[in-house]
N, C-alpha and C positions, 0 to 999 in steps of 0.2 A: 593492213597496215600493221605497224610495229606495236600497238599497243595493246596484246591480247594477253598481257600478266606474266610473262618470265623473262628472267634475265640470262642472256646466252653467255655471259662471263661470269654467273653466279659458281660456278662448278668449274675452276681452273686446272683441270687435268687433262692430260694428252690422253691418246688411244690406249697406253699400257697402264692407266690409273695412276702414274706417279704425279704426286703434288708438286708444281713448279712455280707456285705463287712465290715462296719466300727464299730462293735462291737468289743470290747476288750476282751481279755483272762481271765485278773483278775477279777472274778465277787465277790469275799470277801474283796477288799480292805478295804472298808467301813464297814465291819460286825465285824473285829477285833478288841479289844480292844488295847489299846497302853500301853505296859506292862509297860513301866517306870512311868507312871503316876498313876498306879494302887497300893493302900496301901495293898490289900489282898494278903500278900506273898503265902500261901497255893493255892489259886485260880491258881496263874500264874504257879505253880510249876506243879499244873496238867494239864494246857493247854499245858504248855510245853510240860510234860511226853507223853501224847497225843498227842502231835502233830509229837514228834521223833518216836511214836510207828507207826504211821500211815507213816510217811516217810520211816521208817525201813521195814514196810511192803511193801511199793511201790518198795523199792530197792531189796528186796528179791526176789519178782514177777518178776522184771526187770531181776534178775540175772538168775531165773529158765528159762526164755524165752531166754535169751541169751545164757545158754548153752547149751537147746535144738537145737536151731540153729545151734551154733558151732557144735554140735555132727553130725547134718544131714549134714552141710557143709564138714566138716571133712572126714566123712565117703564118701560122694557123691564126693568131689574131689579126694580123693584116687582111688576109684571106676570109676572115670573117666579120672583120669590123666590129670586134670584141674588144672592148675597154678592160673588161675584167681578165682576159688572158693575155691582154698585153701588160697590164699592170703588174701580173704575176711573172711575166716575163722581165720586166725591169728588175723585180725583187730577183729573180735568178742571178741577172746580171750583177746585180750588188753582191749577191753571194761569190757570184763567179772572181770579183774582182777581189774580194777579200782572202778567197783561196789561191790568188795570183801573189797577192803581198804576202801570204804566209811562206809561199814556196820561194820568192826573191828573198825574203829574211832569212830562210833557212840556208839559202847560199852564200849570202852576206855573212851569215854568221861562222861558216865554214873558210873564209878567208882569213890568210895570217893577218895579224895585227899590223 
């Protein structure tokens, strides 16, 4: 069993012996220009447009993954008669709905006033 007395995560080092425990996840915080102080409006619009496209792409990939897992869990839950798997499929469906709302909102945000 697992009660053999040592913690697998006590030594948070990779195979090179580098400590990764205290590294943050926001690596680009200092690289992005502060939009409110920039005068070049066209450049900011392009940056914003590219960022929105990147976020949209990620949302669409997440939606496809979510949809595929949802379908697998739905079919698996029905075939196995497992309420736990079916309830997880329902949870995935709720996540998928949220992704779709976010994608729709992003498209609406790009429409002219």
